[in-house]
The first five atom37 places (N, CA, C, CB, O) and aatype in JSON, in Angstrom:
{
  "aatype": [12, 5, 16, 13, 16, 12, 13, 9, 7, 6, 13, 13, 4, 10, 13, 13, 18, 13, 13, 2, 11, 8, 1, 8, 14, 0, 6, 8, 6, 9, 2, 19, 0, 11, 0, 1, 2, 6, 7, 10, 10, 10, 11, 7, 0, 16, 14, 17, 10, 10, 9, 14, 0, 10, 15, 3, 13, 16, 16, 16, 16, 10, 5, 13, 13, 7, 10, 12, 12, 9, 3, 14, 15, 19, 18, 15, 12, 10, 1, 7, 7, 19, 9, 9, 9, 16, 0, 10, 13, 15, 19, 19, 13, 10, 11, 1, 1, 9, 16, 12, 2, 5, 16, 10, 7, 9, 13, 10, 15, 19, 9, 7, 9, 16, 9, 19, 7, 9, 15, 0, 10, 10, 1, 2, 2, 6, 2, 10, 5, 9, 15, 19, 9, 10, 1, 1, 17, 7, 15, 13, 13, 18],
  "atom_mask": [
    [1, 1, 1, 1, 1],
    [1, 1, 1, 1, 1],
    [1, 1, 1, 1, 1],
    [1, 1, 1, 1, 1],
    [1, 1, 1, 1, 1],
    [1, 1, 1, 1, 1],
    [1, 1, 1, 1, 1],
    [1, 1, 1, 1, 1],
    [1, 1, 1, 0, 1],
    [1, 1, 1, 1, 1],
    [1, 1, 1, 1, 1],
    [1, 1, 1, 1, 1],
    [1, 1, 1, 1, 1],
    [1, 1, 1, 1, 1],
    [1, 1, 1, 1, 1],
    [1, 1, 1, 1, 1],
    [1, 1, 1, 1, 1],
    [1, 1, 1, 1, 1],
    [1, 1, 1, 1, 1],
    [1, 1, 1, 1, 1],
    [1, 1, 1, 1, 1],
    [1, 1, 1, 1, 1],
    [1, 1, 1, 1, 1],
    [1, 1, 1, 1, 1],
    [1, 1, 1, 1, 1],
    [1, 1, 1, 1, 1],
    [1, 1, 1, 1, 1],
    [1, 1, 1, 1, 1],
    [1, 1, 1, 1, 1],
    [1, 1, 1, 1, 1],
    [1, 1, 1, 1, 1],
    [1, 1, 1, 1, 1],
    [1, 1, 1, 1, 1],
    [1, 1, 1, 1, 1],
    [1, 1, 1, 1, 1],
    [1, 1, 1, 1, 1],
    [1, 1, 1, 1, 1],
    [1, 1, 1, 1, 1],
    [1, 1, 1, 0, 1],
    [1, 1, 1, 1, 1],
    [1, 1, 1, 1, 1],
    [1, 1, 1, 1, 1],
    [1, 1, 1, 1, 1],
    [1, 1, 1, 0, 1],
    [1, 1, 1, 1, 1],
    [1, 1, 1, 1, 1],
    [1, 1, 1, 1, 1],
    [1, 1, 1, 1, 1],
    [1, 1, 1, 1, 1],
    [1, 1, 1, 1, 1],
    [1, 1, 1, 1, 1],
    [1, 1, 1, 1, 1],
    [1, 1, 1, 1, 1],
    [1, 1, 1, 1, 1],
    [1, 1, 1, 1, 1],
    [1, 1, 1, 1, 1],
    [1, 1, 1, 1, 1],
    [1, 1, 1, 1, 1],
    [1, 1, 1, 1, 1],
    [1, 1, 1, 1, 1],
    [1, 1, 1, 1, 1],
    [1, 1, 1, 1, 1],
    [1, 1, 1, 1, 1],
    [1, 1, 1, 1, 1],
    [1, 1, 1, 1, 1],
    [1, 1, 1, 0, 1],
    [1, 1, 1, 1, 1],
    [1, 1, 1, 1, 1],
    [1, 1, 1, 1, 1],
    [1, 1, 1, 1, 1],
    [1, 1, 1, 1, 1],
    [1, 1, 1, 1, 1],
    [1, 1, 1, 1, 1],
    [1, 1, 1, 1, 1],
    [1, 1, 1, 1, 1],
    [1, 1, 1, 1, 1],
    [1, 1, 1, 1, 1],
    [1, 1, 1, 1, 1],
    [1, 1, 1, 1, 1],
    [1, 1, 1, 0, 1],
    [1, 1, 1, 0, 1],
    [1, 1, 1, 1, 1],
    [1, 1, 1, 1, 1],
    [1, 1, 1, 1, 1],
    [1, 1, 1, 1, 1],
    [1, 1, 1, 1, 1],
    [1, 1, 1, 1, 1],
    [1, 1, 1, 1, 1],
    [1, 1, 1, 1, 1],
    [1, 1, 1, 1, 1],
    [1, 1, 1, 1, 1],
    [1, 1, 1, 1, 1],
    [1, 1, 1, 1, 1],
    [1, 1, 1, 1, 1],
    [1, 1, 1, 1, 1],
    [1, 1, 1, 1, 1],
    [1, 1, 1, 1, 1],
    [1, 1, 1, 1, 1],
    [1, 1, 1, 1, 1],
    [1, 1, 1, 1, 1],
    [1, 1, 1, 1, 1],
    [1, 1, 1, 1, 1],
    [1, 1, 1, 1, 1],
    [1, 1, 1, 1, 1],
    [1, 1, 1, 0, 1],
    [1, 1, 1, 1, 1],
    [1, 1, 1, 1, 1],
    [1, 1, 1, 1, 1],
    [1, 1, 1, 1, 1],
    [1, 1, 1, 1, 1],
    [1, 1, 1, 1, 1],
    [1, 1, 1, 0, 1],
    [1, 1, 1, 1, 1],
    [1, 1, 1, 1, 1],
    [1, 1, 1, 1, 1],
    [1, 1, 1, 1, 1],
    [1, 1, 1, 0, 1],
    [1, 1, 1, 1, 1],
    [1, 1, 1, 1, 1],
    [1, 1, 1, 1, 1],
    [1, 1, 1, 1, 1],
    [1, 1, 1, 1, 1],
    [1, 1, 1, 1, 1],
    [1, 1, 1, 1, 1],
    [1, 1, 1, 1, 1],
    [1, 1, 1, 1, 1],
    [1, 1, 1, 1, 1],
    [1, 1, 1, 1, 1],
    [1, 1, 1, 1, 1],
    [1, 1, 1, 1, 1],
    [1, 1, 1, 1, 1],
    [1, 1, 1, 1, 1],
    [1, 1, 1, 1, 1],
    [1, 1, 1, 1, 1],
    [1, 1, 1, 1, 1],
    [1, 1, 1, 1, 1],
    [1, 1, 1, 1, 1],
    [1, 1, 1, 0, 1],
    [1, 1, 1, 1, 1],
    [1, 1, 1, 1, 1],
    [1, 1, 1, 1, 1],
    [1, 1, 1, 1, 1]
  ],
  "atom_positions": [
    [[55.35, 13.56, 90.96], [56.34, 14.04, 89.92], [57.3, 12.52, 89.5], [57.41, 15.47, 90.69], [57.79, 12.28, 88.39]],
    [[57.38, 11.71, 90.64], [58.25, 10.54, 90.44], [57.92, 9.63, 90.03], [58.75, 10.12, 91.24], [58.53, 8.61, 89.7]],
    [[56.39, 10.02, 89.99], [55.47, 8.48, 89.42], [55.79, 8.93, 87.52], [52.91, 8.48, 90.07], [56.28, 8.15, 86.71]],
    [[55.37, 10.33, 87.23], [55.23, 10.51, 85.89], [56.84, 10.46, 85.2], [54.4, 11.96, 85.67], [57.15, 10.17, 84.04]],
    [[57.79, 10.87, 86.43], [59.16, 10.79, 85.68], [59.7, 9.24, 85.32], [60.3, 11.53, 86.65], [60.49, 8.97, 84.42]],
    [[58.94, 8.12, 86.44], [59.3, 7.05, 85.99], [58.71, 6.63, 84.68], [59.12, 6.23, 86.91], [59.44, 5.94, 83.98]],
    [[57.65, 6.89, 84.28], [56.66, 6.28, 83.1], [57.35, 7.01, 82.01], [54.83, 6.63, 83.2], [57.23, 6.48, 80.91]],
    [[58.2, 8.35, 82.08], [58.79, 9.02, 81.37], [60.01, 8.1, 80.52], [59.18, 10.11, 82.22], [60.22, 7.97, 79.31]],
    [[60.56, 7.66, 81.52], [61.76, 6.5, 81.51], [61.5, 5.16, 80.59], [0.0, 0.0, 0.0], [62.26, 4.72, 79.73]],
    [[60.21, 4.63, 81.01], [59.59, 3.44, 80.89], [59.08, 3.46, 79.09], [58.27, 3.36, 82.16], [58.75, 2.6, 78.27]],
    [[59.25, 5.15, 79.11], [58.11, 5.17, 77.35], [59.65, 5.21, 76.41], [56.61, 7.36, 76.9], [59.83, 4.73, 75.3]],
    [[60.75, 6.03, 77.37], [61.43, 5.89, 76.24], [62.38, 4.74, 75.91], [62.04, 6.94, 76.17], [63.45, 4.82, 75.3]],
    [[61.91, 3.84, 76.33], [62.15, 2.03, 75.99], [61.22, 1.96, 74.84], [61.59, 0.71, 77.4], [60.98, 0.8, 74.5]],
    [[60.69, 2.81, 74.22], [60.13, 2.64, 72.77], [60.68, 2.98, 71.87], [59.14, 3.12, 72.49], [60.23, 3.01, 70.72]],
    [[61.8, 3.31, 72.24], [62.6, 4.04, 71.16], [63.47, 3.27, 70.61], [63.32, 5.16, 71.58], [63.82, 3.21, 69.43]],
    [[63.86, 2.54, 71.72], [64.83, 1.73, 71.85], [64.11, 0.34, 70.88], [65.2, 1.52, 73.58], [64.61, 0.21, 69.76]],
    [[63.16, -0.52, 71.2], [62.53, -1.16, 70.59], [62.23, -0.79, 69.06], [61.63, -1.28, 71.32], [62.5, -1.64, 68.21]],
    [[61.59, 0.61, 68.59], [62.06, 0.83, 67.43], [63.42, 0.87, 66.55], [61.69, 1.61, 67.41], [63.53, 0.33, 65.44]],
    [[64.63, 1.72, 67.34], [65.6, 0.83, 66.66], [65.57, -0.06, 66.03], [66.2, 0.44, 67.13], [65.49, -0.38, 64.84]],
    [[65.66, -0.52, 67.08], [66.53, -2.28, 66.84], [65.33, -2.89, 66.04], [66.95, -3.51, 68.66], [65.73, -4.02, 65.76]],
    [[64.21, -2.75, 65.59], [63.01, -3.11, 65.24], [63.46, -2.6, 63.17], [61.57, -2.04, 66.42], [63.07, -3.14, 62.13]],
    [[64.33, -1.45, 63.39], [64.74, -1.01, 62.16], [65.71, -1.4, 61.31], [64.95, -0.05, 62.27], [65.87, -1.69, 60.12]],
    [[66.7, -1.27, 62.97], [68.45, -2.21, 62.34], [67.99, -3.08, 61.89], [69.77, -2.88, 63.36], [68.24, -2.92, 60.69]],
    [[67.02, -4.72, 62.08], [66.94, -5.74, 61.98], [65.91, -6.2, 61.85], [67.4, -6.13, 62.59], [65.43, -6.9, 62.74]],
    [[65.31, -5.97, 60.84], [63.95, -6.37, 60.46], [63.91, -7.32, 60.02], [63.31, -5.74, 59.74], [62.77, -7.7, 59.77]],
    [[64.95, -8.2, 59.7], [65.0, -9.54, 59.1], [64.14, -10.41, 60.71], [67.06, -10.09, 58.58], [63.08, -11.03, 60.75]],
    [[65.03, -10.12, 61.74], [64.63, -10.93, 62.65], [63.53, -10.33, 63.61], [65.77, -11.37, 63.31], [62.93, -10.68, 64.63]],
    [[63.57, -9.44, 62.93], [61.54, -8.77, 64.15], [61.02, -9.34, 62.44], [60.93, -5.68, 64.89], [60.01, -8.65, 62.24]],
    [[61.21, -10.18, 61.25], [59.88, -10.53, 61.19], [60.05, -11.97, 60.72], [58.97, -9.59, 60.28], [59.33, -12.41, 59.83]],
    [[61.56, -13.15, 61.63], [61.43, -14.07, 62.31], [60.78, -13.95, 64.0], [62.65, -14.52, 62.14], [60.66, -15.03, 64.59]],
    [[60.4, -12.75, 64.71], [59.89, -12.62, 65.78], [58.04, -12.67, 65.47], [60.59, -11.27, 66.39], [57.27, -13.33, 66.16]],
    [[57.75, -12.09, 64.67], [56.3, -11.7, 64.47], [55.96, -12.98, 64.08], [55.91, -10.5, 63.43], [54.96, -13.4, 64.64]],
    [[56.67, -14.01, 62.99], [56.02, -15.19, 62.25], [55.63, -15.79, 63.35], [56.88, -16.12, 61.27], [54.42, -15.86, 63.56]],
    [[56.76, -16.49, 64.49], [56.82, -16.95, 65.87], [55.29, -17.47, 66.37], [57.4, -15.68, 66.82], [54.43, -18.34, 66.47]],
    [[55.92, -15.6, 66.65], [53.71, -14.88, 67.38], [52.76, -15.54, 67.07], [52.81, -13.31, 66.72], [52.01, -16.18, 67.8]],
    [[52.75, -15.37, 65.66], [51.34, -15.57, 64.78], [50.93, -17.14, 65.04], [51.6, -15.27, 62.9], [49.9, -17.7, 65.42]],
    [[52.54, -17.66, 64.57], [52.44, -19.31, 65.2], [52.01, -20.11, 66.55], [53.61, -19.73, 65.19], [51.95, -21.34, 66.66]],
    [[51.72, -19.18, 67.53], [51.67, -18.96, 69.17], [50.08, -18.77, 68.87], [52.72, -17.42, 70.07], [49.22, -19.57, 69.26]],
    [[49.78, -17.44, 68.03], [48.53, -17.31, 67.93], [48.55, -15.99, 69.17], [0.0, 0.0, 0.0], [47.65, -15.47, 69.83]],
    [[49.55, -15.84, 69.14], [49.33, -14.09, 69.84], [48.52, -13.39, 69.12], [50.66, -13.04, 69.9], [48.57, -13.7, 67.93]],
    [[47.62, -12.36, 69.44], [47.66, -10.98, 69.06], [48.12, -10.04, 68.98], [47.29, -10.61, 69.23], [48.3, -9.2, 69.86]],
    [[48.5, -9.99, 67.44], [49.16, -8.65, 66.98], [49.27, -7.4, 66.84], [49.25, -8.59, 66.39], [50.26, -6.67, 66.89]],
    [[47.62, -7.07, 66.59], [46.98, -5.78, 65.72], [45.64, -5.8, 66.3], [46.92, -5.92, 63.9], [44.82, -6.65, 65.95]],
    [[45.33, -4.75, 67.32], [44.61, -4.75, 68.04], [44.81, -4.64, 69.47], [0.0, 0.0, 0.0], [43.82, -4.06, 69.92]],
    [[45.43, -4.86, 70.18], [45.83, -5.14, 71.44], [46.57, -3.92, 72.3], [46.69, -6.31, 71.29], [46.95, -4.01, 73.46]],
    [[46.68, -2.69, 71.38], [47.42, -1.72, 72.14], [46.4, -0.74, 73.01], [48.34, -0.88, 71.1], [46.76, -0.17, 74.04]],
    [[44.95, -0.62, 72.4], [43.69, -0.5, 73.65], [44.13, -1.2, 74.8], [42.14, -1.22, 73.26], [44.47, -0.43, 75.7]],
    [[44.26, -2.72, 75.15], [44.46, -3.41, 75.96], [45.42, -2.98, 77.07], [44.7, -4.36, 75.39], [45.19, -3.0, 78.28]],
    [[46.56, -2.59, 76.44], [48.05, -2.68, 76.82], [47.66, -0.87, 78.0], [49.57, -2.59, 74.84], [48.61, -0.41, 78.63]],
    [[46.68, -0.35, 78.07], [46.43, 0.63, 78.84], [45.96, 0.74, 80.35], [45.73, 1.13, 78.19], [46.02, 1.55, 81.27]],
    [[45.19, -1.16, 79.98], [44.6, -1.33, 81.0], [45.65, -1.73, 82.56], [43.62, -2.37, 80.49], [45.38, -1.39, 83.72]],
    [[46.4, -2.24, 82.26], [47.88, -2.8, 83.48], [48.59, -1.54, 82.94], [49.06, -4.76, 83.16], [49.42, -1.32, 83.83]],
    [[48.76, -0.46, 81.86], [49.16, 0.65, 82.6], [49.14, 1.98, 83.15], [49.61, 0.7, 82.38], [49.99, 2.88, 83.2]],
    [[48.07, 1.89, 83.5], [46.96, 2.77, 84.28], [46.74, 2.02, 86.0], [45.22, 2.66, 83.2], [46.63, 2.53, 87.12]],
    [[46.77, 0.48, 85.47], [46.91, -0.1, 87.19], [48.05, 0.4, 87.93], [47.13, -1.79, 87.35], [48.0, 1.12, 88.93]],
    [[49.18, -0.08, 87.29], [50.91, 0.59, 87.41], [50.58, 1.48, 88.47], [51.71, 1.59, 85.88], [50.58, 1.37, 89.7]],
    [[50.16, 2.87, 87.24], [50.74, 4.09, 87.65], [49.72, 4.38, 88.8], [50.88, 5.27, 86.42], [50.14, 5.21, 89.61]],
    [[48.68, 3.96, 89.01], [47.7, 3.74, 90.34], [48.6, 3.69, 91.33], [46.74, 2.37, 90.41], [49.11, 4.65, 91.89]],
    [[48.79, 2.5, 91.53], [50.11, 1.7, 92.41], [51.14, 2.29, 92.57], [50.68, 0.53, 91.88], [51.74, 2.12, 93.63]],
    [[51.66, 3.15, 91.57], [52.77, 3.8, 92.28], [52.44, 4.82, 92.67], [53.87, 4.01, 91.69], [52.88, 5.06, 93.79]],
    [[51.63, 5.81, 92.11], [50.97, 6.9, 92.72], [50.84, 6.93, 94.28], [49.7, 6.95, 92.15], [51.3, 7.67, 95.14]],
    [[49.83, 5.59, 94.3], [49.03, 5.77, 95.9], [50.21, 5.27, 96.77], [47.39, 4.65, 96.23], [50.49, 5.86, 97.82]],
    [[51.13, 3.81, 96.21], [52.65, 4.02, 96.82], [53.27, 4.93, 97.56], [53.4, 4.08, 96.03], [53.35, 4.93, 98.79]],
    [[53.84, 5.94, 96.59], [54.58, 7.53, 96.87], [53.63, 7.82, 97.83], [54.67, 8.85, 95.5], [54.0, 7.71, 99.0]],
    [[52.39, 8.19, 97.6], [51.55, 9.01, 99.01], [51.62, 8.19, 100.41], [49.67, 9.17, 98.68], [51.85, 8.7, 101.51]],
    [[51.35, 6.65, 100.13], [51.3, 5.94, 101.38], [52.91, 6.38, 102.19], [0.0, 0.0, 0.0], [53.08, 6.56, 103.4]],
    [[54.3, 6.49, 100.75], [55.54, 6.43, 101.38], [55.99, 7.53, 102.18], [56.44, 6.21, 100.48], [56.69, 7.51, 103.19]],
    [[55.33, 8.72, 101.41], [55.63, 10.1, 102.42], [54.92, 10.03, 104.15], [54.75, 11.66, 101.49], [55.16, 10.81, 105.07]],
    [[54.13, 9.0, 104.16], [53.71, 8.83, 105.5], [54.26, 8.19, 106.69], [52.79, 8.37, 105.42], [54.38, 8.56, 107.85]],
    [[54.59, 6.97, 105.96], [54.93, 5.93, 106.94], [56.74, 5.6, 106.91], [53.95, 4.49, 106.49], [57.42, 5.74, 105.9]],
    [[57.27, 5.11, 108.3], [58.53, 4.3, 107.93], [59.22, 3.92, 106.64], [58.34, 3.24, 108.38], [58.48, 3.34, 105.85]],
    [[60.31, 4.09, 106.29], [60.47, 3.55, 104.91], [60.74, 1.93, 105.46], [61.89, 4.39, 103.9], [61.36, 1.28, 104.62]],
    [[60.5, 1.4, 106.32], [60.93, -0.21, 106.97], [59.86, -0.48, 106.72], [61.4, -0.63, 108.55], [59.78, -1.17, 105.7]],
    [[58.62, -0.18, 107.35], [57.41, -0.4, 106.98], [56.6, -0.75, 106.05], [57.11, 0.17, 107.12], [55.7, -1.58, 105.97]],
    [[57.2, 0.21, 105.15], [56.66, 0.41, 103.72], [57.34, -0.26, 103.1], [56.61, 1.65, 103.1], [56.77, -0.6, 102.07]],
    [[58.75, -0.85, 103.24], [59.11, -1.76, 102.28], [58.91, -3.55, 102.97], [60.79, -1.28, 101.86], [59.36, -4.58, 102.47]],
    [[58.11, -3.4, 104.21], [57.64, -5.17, 104.5], [56.36, -5.04, 103.81], [57.37, -5.84, 106.38], [56.17, -5.99, 103.05]],
    [[55.32, -4.08, 103.82], [53.9, -4.23, 103.45], [54.18, -3.8, 101.78], [52.71, -3.11, 104.47], [53.08, -3.58, 101.27]],
    [[54.99, -3.66, 101.06], [55.55, -4.35, 99.94], [55.55, -5.42, 99.38], [56.34, -4.33, 99.96], [55.31, -5.7, 98.21]],
    [[55.92, -6.25, 100.51], [56.04, -7.93, 99.91], [54.43, -8.17, 99.95], [0.0, 0.0, 0.0], [54.15, -9.36, 100.08]],
    [[53.32, -7.31, 99.86], [52.16, -7.97, 99.99], [51.76, -8.17, 98.67], [0.0, 0.0, 0.0], [50.62, -8.61, 98.53]],
    [[52.5, -7.94, 97.53], [52.63, -8.02, 96.27], [53.04, -9.96, 96.3], [53.9, -6.71, 95.68], [53.36, -10.45, 95.21]],
    [[53.02, -10.4, 96.9], [53.2, -11.96, 96.74], [51.91, -12.24, 97.07], [54.34, -12.79, 97.67], [51.46, -12.46, 95.95]],
    [[51.1, -12.36, 97.72], [49.38, -12.29, 98.11], [49.03, -12.07, 96.61], [48.69, -10.78, 99.34], [49.04, -13.01, 95.82]],
    [[48.8, -11.04, 96.32], [48.08, -10.16, 94.74], [48.32, -11.47, 93.84], [49.2, -8.35, 93.91], [47.41, -11.97, 93.19]],
    [[49.66, -12.0, 93.86], [49.99, -12.11, 92.48], [49.44, -13.84, 92.92], [51.91, -11.6, 91.83], [48.59, -14.43, 92.24]],
    [[49.92, -14.26, 93.8], [49.64, -15.56, 93.99], [48.08, -15.79, 93.19], [49.69, -15.87, 95.68], [47.82, -16.35, 92.13]],
    [[47.11, -15.01, 94.31], [45.47, -14.98, 93.76], [44.97, -14.52, 92.66], [44.68, -14.3, 94.46], [43.79, -14.79, 92.42]],
    [[45.73, -13.72, 91.7], [45.55, -14.0, 89.96], [46.28, -14.99, 89.39], [45.95, -12.82, 89.05], [45.93, -15.7, 88.45]],
    [[47.26, -15.03, 89.96], [47.52, -16.81, 88.88], [46.76, -17.91, 89.26], [49.16, -17.64, 89.0], [46.7, -18.9, 88.52]],
    [[46.19, -17.86, 90.3], [45.06, -18.74, 90.01], [43.77, -18.47, 89.16], [44.63, -19.06, 91.13], [43.45, -18.95, 88.08]],
    [[43.2, -17.68, 89.86], [41.79, -17.34, 89.43], [42.27, -17.16, 87.72], [41.01, -15.71, 90.35], [41.57, -17.84, 86.97]],
    [[43.18, -16.47, 87.14], [43.25, -16.23, 85.76], [44.22, -17.37, 84.84], [43.81, -14.74, 85.65], [44.09, -17.98, 83.78]],
    [[45.23, -17.28, 85.88], [46.14, -18.48, 84.82], [45.72, -19.82, 84.92], [47.78, -18.63, 85.16], [46.0, -20.71, 84.11]],
    [[45.05, -19.94, 85.95], [43.83, -21.36, 86.45], [45.82, -22.15, 86.61], [41.97, -22.43, 84.45], [46.46, -22.59, 85.66]],
    [[46.15, -22.09, 87.65], [47.11, -22.65, 88.25], [47.34, -23.08, 89.57], [47.8, -22.09, 88.04], [47.36, -22.1, 90.31]],
    [[47.51, -24.01, 90.1], [47.83, -25.07, 91.05], [49.38, -24.34, 92.12], [48.24, -26.71, 89.91], [50.58, -24.48, 91.9]],
    [[48.75, -23.67, 93.13], [49.6, -22.96, 94.35], [50.13, -25.14, 95.34], [47.85, -21.25, 95.8], [49.59, -26.15, 95.79]],
    [[51.37, -24.54, 95.07], [52.07, -25.95, 95.78], [52.08, -25.79, 97.06], [53.58, -26.33, 95.42], [51.88, -24.66, 97.51]],
    [[52.39, -27.15, 98.13], [52.33, -26.57, 99.55], [53.4, -25.86, 99.85], [52.2, -27.52, 100.59], [53.13, -25.34, 100.94]],
    [[54.63, -25.48, 99.47], [55.63, -24.73, 99.35], [55.37, -23.29, 99.14], [56.33, -25.22, 98.44], [55.94, -22.41, 99.79]],
    [[54.24, -23.03, 97.98], [54.61, -21.96, 97.97], [53.0, -21.19, 98.49], [55.36, -21.66, 96.51], [52.73, -19.99, 98.46]],
    [[52.25, -22.13, 98.87], [51.05, -21.92, 100.09], [51.37, -21.31, 101.6], [50.45, -23.41, 100.43], [50.81, -20.34, 102.12]],
    [[52.66, -22.31, 102.29], [53.1, -21.82, 103.46], [53.84, -20.58, 103.38], [53.82, -22.74, 104.07], [53.67, -19.71, 104.23]],
    [[54.88, -20.37, 102.14], [55.13, -19.12, 102.11], [54.64, -18.17, 101.57], [0.0, 0.0, 0.0], [55.24, -17.1, 101.43]],
    [[53.33, -18.41, 101.13], [52.05, -16.95, 101.86], [51.49, -17.01, 102.79], [50.81, -16.54, 101.25], [50.82, -16.04, 103.16]],
    [[51.53, -17.85, 103.32], [51.06, -17.73, 105.08], [52.27, -17.27, 105.94], [50.54, -19.39, 105.82], [52.28, -16.65, 107.01]],
    [[52.92, -17.59, 105.44], [54.3, -16.44, 106.33], [54.66, -14.94, 106.38], [55.63, -16.74, 105.85], [55.16, -14.18, 107.21]],
    [[54.13, -14.83, 104.95], [54.33, -13.27, 104.69], [52.95, -12.82, 104.95], [54.89, -12.8, 103.09], [52.79, -11.74, 105.51]],
    [[51.6, -13.77, 104.5], [50.92, -12.58, 105.45], [50.38, -12.34, 107.19], [49.74, -12.44, 104.78], [49.7, -11.49, 107.76]],
    [[51.22, -13.75, 107.68], [51.4, -13.33, 109.13], [52.87, -12.12, 109.54], [51.64, -14.96, 109.97], [52.98, -11.38, 110.52]],
    [[53.69, -12.3, 108.52], [54.39, -11.15, 108.81], [53.4, -10.02, 108.61], [0.0, 0.0, 0.0], [52.66, -9.5, 109.44]],
    [[53.53, -9.78, 107.49], [52.43, -8.41, 106.79], [51.65, -7.52, 107.81], [51.04, -9.1, 105.78], [51.69, -6.3, 107.97]],
    [[50.54, -8.96, 108.81], [49.5, -7.89, 109.66], [50.76, -7.76, 110.56], [47.73, -8.52, 110.52], [51.2, -6.62, 110.57]],
    [[51.39, -8.58, 111.25], [52.36, -7.76, 112.65], [52.46, -6.67, 112.19], [53.97, -8.23, 113.11], [51.97, -5.67, 112.72]],
    [[53.16, -6.68, 111.07], [53.81, -5.0, 110.57], [53.21, -4.15, 110.35], [54.48, -4.76, 109.5], [53.8, -3.09, 110.53]],
    [[52.06, -4.07, 109.97], [50.66, -3.47, 109.69], [50.01, -3.0, 110.68], [0.0, 0.0, 0.0], [49.77, -1.8, 110.83]],
    [[49.7, -3.82, 111.4], [49.29, -3.77, 113.17], [50.06, -3.04, 113.67], [49.39, -5.05, 114.11], [49.33, -2.14, 114.1]],
    [[51.27, -2.74, 113.96], [52.49, -2.42, 115.06], [52.55, -1.24, 114.44], [54.03, -3.35, 115.19], [52.88, -0.3, 115.16]],
    [[52.23, -0.9, 112.84], [52.28, 0.4, 112.21], [51.6, 1.35, 113.0], [51.73, 0.41, 110.89], [52.14, 2.32, 113.52]],
    [[49.46, 0.82, 113.15], [48.28, 1.0, 113.04], [48.3, 1.34, 115.26], [47.34, -0.59, 112.02], [47.62, 1.84, 116.15]],
    [[49.45, 0.7, 115.06], [49.01, 0.81, 116.92], [50.44, 2.14, 117.19], [49.42, -1.46, 118.26], [50.8, 2.34, 118.35]],
    [[50.71, 2.45, 116.75], [51.21, 3.89, 116.59], [50.09, 5.43, 116.9], [51.71, 3.87, 114.94], [50.33, 6.6, 117.18]],
    [[49.16, 4.86, 116.72], [48.42, 6.34, 116.73], [48.64, 7.3, 115.97], [48.55, 7.0, 117.75], [48.03, 8.36, 116.1]],
    [[49.34, 7.13, 115.26], [49.23, 8.33, 114.31], [48.62, 8.26, 113.04], [50.43, 8.8, 114.03], [48.88, 7.37, 112.22]],
    [[47.68, 9.34, 112.84], [46.94, 9.42, 111.91], [47.36, 9.22, 110.56], [46.45, 10.38, 112.05], [46.69, 8.34, 110.03]],
    [[48.02, 9.61, 109.98], [49.39, 9.46, 108.82], [49.4, 7.83, 108.43], [51.24, 9.96, 109.68], [49.07, 7.22, 107.41]],
    [[49.97, 7.41, 109.78], [50.23, 6.17, 109.35], [49.41, 5.32, 109.27], [50.98, 5.71, 109.86], [49.7, 4.21, 108.82]],
    [[47.91, 5.7, 109.77], [46.54, 4.54, 108.92], [46.23, 4.53, 107.24], [44.79, 5.07, 109.54], [45.93, 3.68, 106.4]],
    [[46.49, 6.08, 107.3], [46.3, 6.45, 106.32], [47.13, 5.88, 105.38], [46.28, 7.56, 106.38], [46.72, 5.22, 104.42]],
    [[48.28, 6.11, 105.64], [49.74, 5.47, 104.62], [49.29, 3.72, 104.48], [51.8, 5.66, 105.78], [49.33, 3.13, 103.4]],
    [[48.97, 3.25, 105.47], [48.59, 1.59, 105.91], [47.85, 1.18, 104.73], [47.53, 1.32, 107.4], [48.25, 0.33, 103.93]],
    [[46.67, 1.85, 104.66], [45.42, 1.84, 104.08], [45.7, 2.49, 102.0], [44.33, 3.11, 105.34], [45.0, 2.3, 101.01]],
    [[46.86, 3.15, 102.17], [46.8, 3.3, 100.44], [47.94, 2.15, 100.23], [47.31, 5.16, 99.62], [47.85, 1.58, 99.14]],
    [[48.85, 1.77, 100.97], [49.89, 1.38, 100.59], [49.12, -0.39, 100.04], [51.17, 1.61, 101.93], [49.42, -0.98, 99.01]],
    [[47.94, -0.93, 101.28], [46.93, -1.92, 100.58], [46.39, -1.75, 99.81], [46.14, -2.35, 101.02], [46.47, -2.81, 99.18]],
    [[45.47, -0.78, 99.01], [45.28, -0.37, 97.83], [46.2, -0.3, 96.61], [44.92, 0.58, 98.05], [45.75, -0.76, 95.57]],
    [[47.38, 0.2, 96.62], [48.34, 0.48, 95.95], [48.54, -1.43, 95.14], [0.0, 0.0, 0.0], [48.4, -1.87, 94.0]],
    [[48.94, -2.06, 96.56], [49.2, -3.73, 96.68], [48.32, -4.32, 95.68], [48.82, -4.44, 98.24], [48.54, -5.3, 94.98]],
    [[46.95, -3.31, 95.76], [45.68, -4.66, 94.38], [46.01, -4.57, 93.49], [44.0, -4.55, 93.88], [46.17, -5.49, 92.69]],
    [[46.37, -2.83, 93.22], [46.32, -2.9, 92.07], [47.97, -2.91, 90.82], [45.36, -1.79, 92.03], [48.07, -2.65, 89.62]],
    [[49.02, -3.37, 91.87], [50.4, -3.89, 91.07], [50.4, -5.55, 90.78], [51.86, -3.52, 92.1], [51.35, -6.08, 90.2]]
  ]
}
């Protein structure tokens, strides 16, 4: 229910977009012209927006299931795993190079997340183990 409410709130942002588009049509046309000059796809891109939206919905749902079964402190520490996925995707899809400082930060994050995840798993509580697994899968879709 909480995930659904969040997406309804995000959906309401479209009303403000269309309101501004109607209220300031000249500014909207300038922005469209800039986008065309930069080579951005303006038509036919809507179905592609479904992919990140469904990924976000899946992530949020899995994270809330995980949060119901784990301590909030462990949950917030495991949430830091999004740094690793973001770095991986920026290298693979955006062809960016990661600097030494960023690599060190990612390495320290991996160590911290591993320690927190193992401590939660060692409590021998079945709900905690399932929750850590759900949280990790949720980070992948984030």
